[in-house]
N, C-alpha and C positions, 0 to 999 in steps of 0.2 A: 808184251802188253803196253807199256807205255807207248808207241806210235799210234794205238786206237785214238788216245787221251792227244797227247802231242799235234797228232798230226789234223786235229781238227779246225775246220776252219775259223782261220782269225774273224772274221766278222762274226764267227756268235758271240766270240768273249769281246768284242768291243763292248763300248756303253755308248750306250743312248737317252739323252735329258727327254722325257715326255711332261706336258702339262697339263692337268688332270684338273677338274673342280671337284673341291670333297668339301661337303656341308657349306657349299656357295664362296667358298675362298679357292682363289686357282692356285696349286702349288708346283712345284717341280719333283719330279720323281726320276730319279737315274739309275738304271738296270741294265743288264749285258744284254745285248739281243737275242738269245735264246731264252732266256725270262721272258721279252715281251711278247715272243712268238706262243710262249707256252701258254700266256696269260689269252689272247688272243684265241686258240684255241678252247682255250677253260671256258669264255668269252661266249663264243658263237657255241659251245655245248649248251648254255646256258639260255641262251635266243639273248645273247647280252651283246653291245658293243664293249669293248675295251676297258672303256671310261668308267660306264657306266656300273661294271663287274669291279674296279677299282673301286669306288664311291660305296657300294653295297658292303663292299668286305671291309674296307673303313668304316663302316655302320657299324656292322655287325661286330666286328672285333670292340670299337669303345663300346658299344652296349653292354658284352662280354667282363670286358679288363678294366671300365671306364676309360682308359685312355689307349693310341696306340703308337707306342713309344718304338722308336725303329721300324714303321712301316715298311720301308723298303726290303728290311730282311725279312719281315714278315713274308712281306709278296712271295719274297724266292723260297723260302719252305713251304709256302701255301704251293707254289711250283712245280717243286718235288714231291708235296704229297699226291697231289692231283697225278703226276706220272706215277708215282709208285699205286694207287689207287687203278690208273687204267691198267696199268702191266699186272696187278691181280687178280681184275675182272678181266683181262685177254687171259691169262690162266685157266682161270673158270668157264667162262662161256664166250671166249674169242668173242666179246664184243664188251665198249665204254656199259657199265653196269651203271642205277640209277645211285649209287653211292659217293659216284663222281660231281653228283649233281649237286650245286650249293643252296638247293632248294628243300635238299631231302631230310627228314626226320631222323636226326644223331642218336 
């Protein structure tokens, strides 16, 4: 089993920092490449750029919680939840459901 994970392309877990504008301030976020790829997919599914998606997620989490502590970890969890929803939708309908859309009502 370990070979499935241990033989993953090292580029996927290499970290990369990107600058994004959040609430008018340019900040740097450092994530592994696989998370950047997943955020790009989620953004495309919502007709947004990756930077627009990140800004929107930041706005939503600060509105909900009052702050966005450990925002990079929040983005990683968002990616995992997105992948889980896609997998679940794939089992049910073989397509990404409306549940993966960030604008969908909860």
